[in-house]
RODO-2510 file (C-alpha; in nm, 4 decimals, decimal comma):
residues 392
     n   res          X          Y          Z
     1     x    10,5180     5,6644    14,3984
     2     x    10,7796     5,6321    14,1258
     3     x    11,0806     5,7510    14,3106
     4     x    11,3920     5,6075    14,4775
     5     x    11,4648     5,6031    14,8431
     6     x    11,7468     5,8380    14,9582
     7     x    11,8774     5,9972    15,2675
     8     x    12,1797     6,2344    15,2517
     9     x    12,3427     6,1636    15,5866
    10     x    12,3683     6,4732    15,7859
    11     x    12,3006     6,4900    16,1618
    12     x    12,0685     6,3335    16,4165
    13     x    11,7754     6,5267    16,5561
    14     x    11,7541     6,9027    16,5379
    15     x    12,0469     7,1479    16,4752
    16     x    12,0463     7,5230    16,5337
    17     x    12,0526     7,7444    16,2233
    18     x    12,0658     8,1180    16,1917
    19     x    11,8573     8,3195    15,9374
    20     x    12,1398     8,4988    15,7412
    21     x    11,8873     8,6926    15,5366
    22     x    11,5220     8,7123    15,4107
    23     x    11,4352     8,8227    15,0594
    24     x    11,1014     8,8520    14,8834
    25     x    11,0716     8,6654    14,5559
    26     x    10,7111     8,7732    14,4687
    27     x    10,4205     8,9245    14,6571
    28     x    10,3483     8,5895    14,8109
    29     x    10,6763     8,4060    14,8264
    30     x    10,9733     8,4887    15,0470
    31     x    11,3243     8,3124    15,0642
    32     x    11,5077     8,2476    15,3817
    33     x    11,8788     8,1811    15,3742
    34     x    12,0034     7,9634    15,6661
    35     x    12,3507     7,9065    15,8002
    36     x    12,4659     7,6606    16,0727
    37     x    12,5141     7,8253    16,4017
    38     x    12,7888     7,5829    16,4939
    39     x    12,9743     7,6776    16,1710
    40     x    13,0187     7,2955    16,0912
    41     x    12,9786     7,1905    15,7277
    42     x    12,6282     7,1476    15,5919
    43     x    12,5013     6,8131    15,4931
    44     x    12,4816     6,7573    15,1160
    45     x    12,1496     6,6997    14,9589
    46     x    12,0003     6,5953    14,6335
    47     x    11,7999     6,8743    14,4372
    48     x    11,4379     6,8404    14,5369
    49     x    11,4854     6,7256    14,8973
    50     x    11,3569     6,9055    15,2068
    51     x    11,4499     7,0238    15,5621
    52     x    11,2412     6,9569    15,8733
    53     x    11,1638     7,2211    16,1279
    54     x    11,0391     7,2526    16,4826
    55     x    10,8790     7,5948    16,5134
    56     x    10,7761     7,7591    16,8431
    57     x    10,4736     7,9453    16,6938
    58     x    10,3006     8,1914    16,9195
    59     x     9,9657     8,0699    17,0270
    60     x    10,0245     7,7046    16,9546
    61     x    10,0335     7,4679    17,2514
    62     x    10,2935     7,2409    17,1006
    63     x    10,5912     7,3028    16,8723
    64     x    10,4804     7,2908    16,5150
    65     x    10,6656     7,0458    16,2792
    66     x    10,6841     7,1203    15,9202
    67     x    10,8977     7,0373    15,6125
    68     x    11,0087     7,2929    15,3478
    69     x    11,1947     7,2161    15,0229
    70     x    11,5397     7,3522    14,9712
    71     x    11,4975     7,5852    14,6693
    72     x    11,8577     7,6090    14,5462
    73     x    12,1362     7,3822    14,4337
    74     x    12,4120     7,2931    14,6894
    75     x    12,6482     7,5468    14,5301
    76     x    12,9273     7,6560    14,7744
    77     x    12,7483     7,4634    15,0550
    78     x    12,7530     7,7656    15,2901
    79     x    12,3739     7,7952    15,3335
    80     x    12,0343     7,6357    15,2706
    81     x    11,7646     7,8398    15,0990
    82     x    11,3969     7,8010    15,1548
    83     x    11,1264     7,9829    14,9513
    84     x    10,7962     7,9862    15,1309
    85     x    10,4649     8,0991    15,0067
    86     x    10,2395     8,2803    15,2537
    87     x     9,9291     8,0527    15,2707
    88     x     9,5948     8,2289    15,3065
    89     x     9,2687     8,0698    15,4296
    90     x     9,1189     7,8233    15,1707
    91     x     8,9195     8,0139    14,9040
    92     x     8,6040     7,8386    15,0031
    93     x     8,6591     7,8895    15,3794
    94     x     8,7502     8,2585    15,4219
    95     x     8,6936     8,2455    15,8007
    96     x     8,9413     7,9570    15,8426
    97     x     9,2750     8,0244    15,9850
    98     x     9,5596     8,0914    15,7440
    99     x     9,8601     7,8504    15,7076
   100     x    10,0135     7,8441    16,0525
   101     x    10,3827     7,7808    15,9686
   102     x    10,4071     7,9774    15,6441
   103     x    10,2597     8,2855    15,8066
   104     x    10,4899     8,2330    16,1059
   105     x    10,7877     8,2420    15,8693
   106     x    10,6561     8,5538    15,6898
   107     x    10,5646     8,7474    15,9953
   108     x    10,8034     8,6293    16,2669
   109     x    11,1237     8,4889    16,1203
   110     x    11,3690     8,7714    16,0543
   111     x    11,7378     8,7966    15,9702
   112     x    11,9393     8,7103    16,2880
   113     x    11,6799     8,4640    16,4121
   114     x    11,7356     8,1096    16,4942
   115     x    11,5608     7,7918    16,3883
   116     x    11,5740     7,4231    16,4832
   117     x    11,6359     7,2144    16,1627
   118     x    11,6535     6,8538    16,0734
   119     x    11,8959     6,7270    15,8050
   120     x    11,7976     6,7093    15,4405
   121     x    11,5770     6,4153    15,3472
   122     x    11,3097     6,3181    15,0954
   123     x    11,2433     6,0727    14,8164
   124     x    11,1679     6,3208    14,5347
   125     x    11,4821     6,4296    14,3761
   126     x    11,6553     6,4731    14,0431
   127     x    11,7937     6,1589    13,8694
   128     x    12,1458     6,2166    13,7432
   129     x    12,2225     6,0843    13,3869
   130     x    12,2775     5,7166    13,3843
   131     x    12,1648     5,6959    13,7499
   132     x    11,8081     5,6219    13,7019
   133     x    11,6360     5,2877    13,7436
   134     x    11,4818     5,1137    13,4377
   135     x    11,4823     5,3553    13,1479
   136     x    11,4745     5,6693    13,3733
   137     x    11,7562     5,9237    13,3394
   138     x    11,8813     5,7673    13,0124
   139     x    11,7668     5,9821    12,7247
   140     x    11,5540     6,2675    12,6104
   141     x    11,5028     6,6029    12,8028
   142     x    11,4469     6,6624    13,1803
   143     x    11,0938     6,8199    13,1905
   144     x    11,0357     7,0138    13,5082
   145     x    10,6554     7,0762    13,5501
   146     x    10,5332     7,2928    13,8420
   147     x    10,2337     7,4904    13,9560
   148     x    10,2421     7,7652    14,2099
   149     x    10,4940     7,7261    14,4922
   150     x    10,5558     7,3756    14,3514
   151     x    10,8398     7,5411    14,1595
   152     x    11,0813     7,5295    14,4504
   153     x    11,2175     7,1724    14,3911
   154     x    11,2272     7,2477    14,0168
   155     x    11,4400     7,5470    14,0643
   156     x    11,6783     7,3505    14,2872
   157     x    11,6882     7,0945    14,0043
   158     x    11,7411     7,3477    13,7359
   159     x    12,0090     7,5210    13,9213
   160     x    12,1957     7,1957    13,9908
   161     x    12,1839     7,1029    13,6136
   162     x    12,3143     7,4384    13,5116
   163     x    12,5942     7,4612    13,7802
   164     x    12,7155     7,1140    13,6972
   165     x    12,7528     7,2038    13,3231
   166     x    12,5174     6,9253    13,2111
   167     x    12,4231     6,9408    12,8504
   168     x    12,1039     6,7341    12,8574
   169     x    11,8080     6,9395    12,7288
   170     x    11,5901     7,0831    13,0091
   171     x    11,2329     7,2249    12,9803
   172     x    11,1199     7,4332    13,2784
   173     x    10,7398     7,4673    13,2445
   174     x    10,5633     7,6609    13,5151
   175     x    10,2122     7,7642    13,5846
   176     x    10,1111     8,0475    13,8298
   177     x     9,8221     8,2971    13,8672
   178     x    10,0025     8,6100    13,7568
   179     x    10,3090     8,8233    13,7860
   180     x    10,2369     8,9131    14,1548
   181     x    10,2717     8,5569    14,2610
   182     x    10,5437     8,4461    14,0131
   183     x    10,8744     8,3848    14,1934
   184     x    11,2157     8,3354    14,0231
   185     x    11,0826     8,4569    13,6859
   186     x    11,3917     8,6602    13,5917
   187     x    11,6282     8,4022    13,7212
   188     x    11,4785     8,1231    13,5109
   189     x    11,4593     8,3366    13,1979
   190     x    11,8173     8,4394    13,2482
   191     x    11,9209     8,0791    13,2627
   192     x    11,7238     8,0000    12,9462
   193     x    11,8763     8,2937    12,7612
   194     x    12,2415     8,2066    12,8610
   195     x    12,2312     7,8260    12,8296
   196     x    12,1515     7,6620    12,4993
   197     x    12,0220     7,3423    12,6637
   198     x    11,7667     7,5228    12,8898
   199     x    11,4107     7,6197    12,7630
   200     x    11,1371     7,7860    12,9704
   201     x    10,7692     7,8261    12,9316
   202     x    10,5618     8,0246    13,1807
   203     x    10,1823     8,0070    13,1867
   204     x     9,9876     8,2703    13,3685
   205     x     9,6233     8,1672    13,4600
   206     x     9,5013     8,5344    13,4916
   207     x     9,7590     8,7734    13,3675
   208     x     9,7482     9,1095    13,5460
   209     x     9,7463     9,4535    13,3760
   210     x    10,1061     9,4936    13,4197
   211     x    10,2021     9,1552    13,2941
   212     x    10,3367     9,1420    12,9341
   213     x    10,3264     8,8305    12,7178
   214     x    10,6697     8,7457    12,5886
   215     x    10,8450     8,9230    12,8811
   216     x    10,6784     8,7933    13,1940
   217     x    10,4893     8,4878    13,0543
   218     x    10,4511     8,2901    12,7284
   219     x    10,0885     8,1773    12,7371
   220     x     9,7657     8,2475    12,9207
   221     x     9,5713     7,9654    13,0833
   222     x     9,6716     7,6364    13,2284
   223     x     9,9523     7,3918    13,1520
   224     x     9,8028     7,1123    12,9472
   225     x     9,9181     6,7997    12,7609
   226     x     9,8494     6,9777    12,4388
   227     x    10,0858     7,2630    12,5385
   228     x    10,3537     7,0146    12,6372
   229     x    10,3045     6,8301    12,2984
   230     x    10,3523     7,1651    12,1255
   231     x    10,6688     7,2381    12,3164
   232     x    10,8390     6,8989    12,3168
   233     x    10,9745     6,7103    12,0151
   234     x    10,8399     6,3814    12,1625
   235     x    10,7519     6,2104    12,4891
   236     x    11,0870     6,0529    12,5457
   237     x    11,2160     6,2209    12,8604
   238     x    11,2084     6,2334    13,2375
   239     x    10,9100     6,4191    13,3836
   240     x    10,9142     6,5845    13,7311
   241     x    10,5853     6,7120    13,8721
   242     x    10,5056     6,9224    14,1740
   243     x    10,2059     7,1519    14,2513
   244     x     9,8484     7,1604    14,3528
   245     x     9,6457     6,8241    14,3620
   246     x     9,4345     6,9197    14,0562
   247     x     9,7393     7,0208    13,8575
   248     x     9,9246     6,7056    13,9532
   249     x     9,6297     6,4718    13,8715
   250     x     9,5580     6,6331    13,5281
   251     x     9,9271     6,6140    13,4069
   252     x    10,0024     6,2755    13,5636
   253     x     9,7112     6,1110    13,3883
   254     x     9,7637     6,3201    13,0661
   255     x    10,1260     6,2091    13,0474
   256     x    10,0236     5,8407    13,0811
   257     x     9,7526     5,8866    12,8087
   258     x    10,0082     6,0571    12,5890
   259     x    10,2276     5,7444    12,6139
   260     x    10,4857     5,8486    12,8694
   261     x    10,6151     5,5460    13,0604
   262     x    10,5067     5,5636    13,4280
   263     x    10,8635     5,4700    13,5303
   264     x    10,9789     5,8107    13,3948
   265     x    10,7216     6,0277    13,5843
   266     x    10,8565     6,1500    13,9175
   267     x    10,6374     6,3439    14,1506
   268     x    10,6059     6,5104    14,4827
   269     x    10,2379     6,4462    14,5894
   270     x    10,1209     6,4424    14,9549
   271     x     9,8638     6,1597    14,8915
   272     x     9,8300     5,8051    14,7762
   273     x     9,9130     5,7190    14,4162
   274     x     9,5535     5,5607    14,3888
   275     x     9,4178     5,9195    14,4203
   276     x     9,6500     6,0593    14,1678
   277     x     9,5960     5,7974    13,8925
   278     x     9,2659     5,7610    13,7178
   279     x     9,1316     5,4189    13,6386
   280     x     9,2342     5,3354    13,2920
   281     x     9,4919     5,5974    13,2631
   282     x     9,7729     5,4843    13,0447
   283     x     9,5756     5,2125    12,8694
   284     x     9,6744     5,3838    12,5443
   285     x    10,0378     5,3097    12,6254
   286     x     9,9629     4,9326    12,6842
   287     x     9,9480     4,9532    13,0722
   288     x     9,7083     4,7828    13,2886
   289     x     9,4991     5,0151    13,5062
   290     x     9,4999     4,9887    13,8791
   291     x     9,2781     4,7174    14,0153
   292     x     8,9647     4,8274    14,2018
   293     x     9,0118     4,9354    14,5607
   294     x     8,9050     4,6518    14,7913
   295     x     8,6132     4,7311    15,0220
   296     x     8,6735     4,7569    15,3925
   297     x     8,5612     4,4562    15,5906
   298     x     8,4312     4,4596    15,9587
   299     x     8,6294     4,1461    16,0360
   300     x     8,9260     3,9643    15,8992
   301     x     8,8902     3,6641    15,6726
   302     x     8,9741     3,3121    15,7869
   303     x     9,3114     3,3318    15,6044
   304     x     9,4213     3,6204    15,8222
   305     x     9,6859     3,4195    16,0254
   306     x     9,8399     3,2940    15,6987
   307     x     9,8476     3,6351    15,5401
   308     x     9,9910     3,8350    15,8367
   309     x     9,8876     4,0737    16,1099
   310     x     9,5291     4,2004    16,1492
   311     x     9,4943     4,5798    16,1627
   312     x     9,1904     4,7334    16,3460
   313     x     9,1105     5,1068    16,2919
   314     x     8,9064     5,1393    16,6103
   315     x     8,7385     5,4835    16,5531
   316     x     8,6340     5,3847    16,2046
   317     x     8,5057     5,0350    16,3028
   318     x     8,7237     4,8753    16,0341
   319     x     8,9305     4,5610    16,0663
   320     x     9,1310     4,4326    15,7748
   321     x     9,4123     4,1856    15,7060
   322     x     9,7551     4,3416    15,6490
   323     x     9,8284     4,3806    15,2699
   324     x    10,1973     4,3163    15,1922
   325     x    10,1682     4,5245    14,8902
   326     x    10,1333     4,8305    15,1088
   327     x    10,4239     4,9913    15,2736
   328     x    10,2647     5,1695    15,5614
   329     x     9,9620     5,1629    15,7856
   330     x     9,8517     5,4821    15,6248
   331     x     9,8438     5,3309    15,2796
   332     x     9,6470     5,0333    15,4089
   333     x     9,3929     5,2824    15,5625
   334     x     9,3560     5,4717    15,2441
   335     x     9,3166     5,1539    15,0359
   336     x     9,0255     5,0629    15,2486
   337     x     8,8498     5,3927    15,2174
   338     x     8,9649     5,5684    15,5248
   339     x     9,1012     5,9302    15,5121
   340     x     9,3390     5,9796    15,8017
   341     x     9,5128     6,3099    15,8359
   342     x     9,8634     6,3302    15,6908
   343     x    10,1176     6,5862    15,5822
   344     x    10,4663     6,5007    15,4652
   345     x    10,4251     6,1225    15,4504
   346     x    10,7928     6,1068    15,5554
   347     x    10,7612     6,0868    15,9363
   348     x    10,8580     6,4472    16,0011
   349     x    10,5476     6,6593    16,0368
   350     x    10,3605     6,4229    16,2806
   351     x    10,0197     6,5139    16,1261
   352     x     9,9404     6,1371    16,0986
   353     x    10,0441     6,0582    16,4548
   354     x     9,7903     5,8443    16,6429
   355     x     9,7525     5,6231    16,9449
   356     x     9,8577     5,2592    16,9195
   357     x     9,5929     5,0900    17,1458
   358     x     9,7301     4,7427    17,1070
   359     x    10,0107     4,5438    16,9339
   360     x    10,3551     4,6328    16,7959
   361     x    10,4759     4,8237    16,4908
   362     x    10,8014     4,8650    16,3101
   363     x    10,9224     5,1748    16,1327
   364     x    11,0091     5,1350    15,7457
   365     x    11,1444     5,4903    15,7259
   366     x    11,4866     5,5287    15,9075
   367     x    11,4581     5,9148    15,8767
   368     x    11,1268     5,9272    16,0679
   369     x    11,1270     6,1639    16,3684
   370     x    10,9727     5,9192    16,6242
   371     x    10,7040     6,0557    16,8631
   372     x    10,8282     6,1467    17,2173
   373     x    10,4953     6,0535    17,3657
   374     x    10,4570     5,6933    17,4767
   375     x    10,1940     5,4982    17,2884
   376     x    10,1988     5,7218    16,9834
   377     x    10,2995     5,6130    16,6305
   378     x    10,3336     5,7664    16,2868
   379     x    10,1190     5,5515    16,0541
   380     x    10,2828     5,7144    15,7437
   381     x    10,6120     5,5460    15,8330
   382     x    10,5233     5,2215    16,0092
   383     x    10,3768     4,8774    15,9511
   384     x    10,2496     4,6137    16,1933
   385     x    10,4746     4,3443    16,3557
   386     x    10,1749     4,1860    16,5339
   387     x     9,8023     4,2286    16,5277
   388     x     9,7290     4,6050    16,6085
   389     x     9,4606     4,8311    16,7016
   390     x     9,5136     5,1979    16,6197
   391     x     9,3047     5,5078    16,7019
   392     x     9,2006     5,5911    16,3567
***
């Protein structure tokens, strides 16, 4: 993923926060304002980063670990704001349970309640002018592209740019189903009307009978590269993407084919980059496409000792040599055709936790919340120190 590594200090473990207030932003999105119970200063954060939570959800045998993006700029540093969408069952599985943590927040978390919170973290955040690597953050507009509740880090970034008085042009381009689900619409339009460098374009997939074009939204349909070409003077800018997988994949590959440098595309995507990027995407811009994903072997090659540790995914019956180009065991599994469960990919949610049957690992993410259970590891944040066998 094209993004720098950052952690904003803060505190170790969990800290008690009080819910100061709870405010609806749309029919499906609600904001929660959190203040520190101990009244000590809040840790700073970069716009786009998230908080980790340990939730005691009724009916769940163990605490539920989740991450949610902070949806506002630091401001006066007196609170953190989360804006959470109530997640229903999947459309193709109406009998499946709805989102556990999002529905817990909506139905059970009220003003005056208390939450256990980990310090801000995350690798997806706004590049300040002149602070980017390569040619990022140097010229052109900041283009914030979001779909659905993926707008939360973008609102944080936009608010930060405005509150700091930055003059660099900004485009806030957001797609959502209709006005019932559209959060922060009036806020974003207000910023665009009062700041000459801020532009906004809202696309409704299925405008409702009460939605007015020009007032609530600017176009009907989906966000496309053709739409971006009509809005932007050129492709010279920094592009930030967050939203559903299909939205991300279409825009990421469309931007590459348009000729946007991959080093200037930043994204929050809970999956491997090889899933996001189409084979051959960006060839028009003179880039080489990703090489073919190697097939999984049932035994390591004779050069295994020279290359490094051997990793055995026991339940899958797959044994492969460690690939030094991969950062984590999860990435190695995905590169070899396996699909382990994962969530945050940051060592916070514990969705990827599995048993280490044999060998030793080391963690590559200092902010990972290590498992309390002996013999369990987080494959999203670790790599092998020796030959290992994992229950994957």
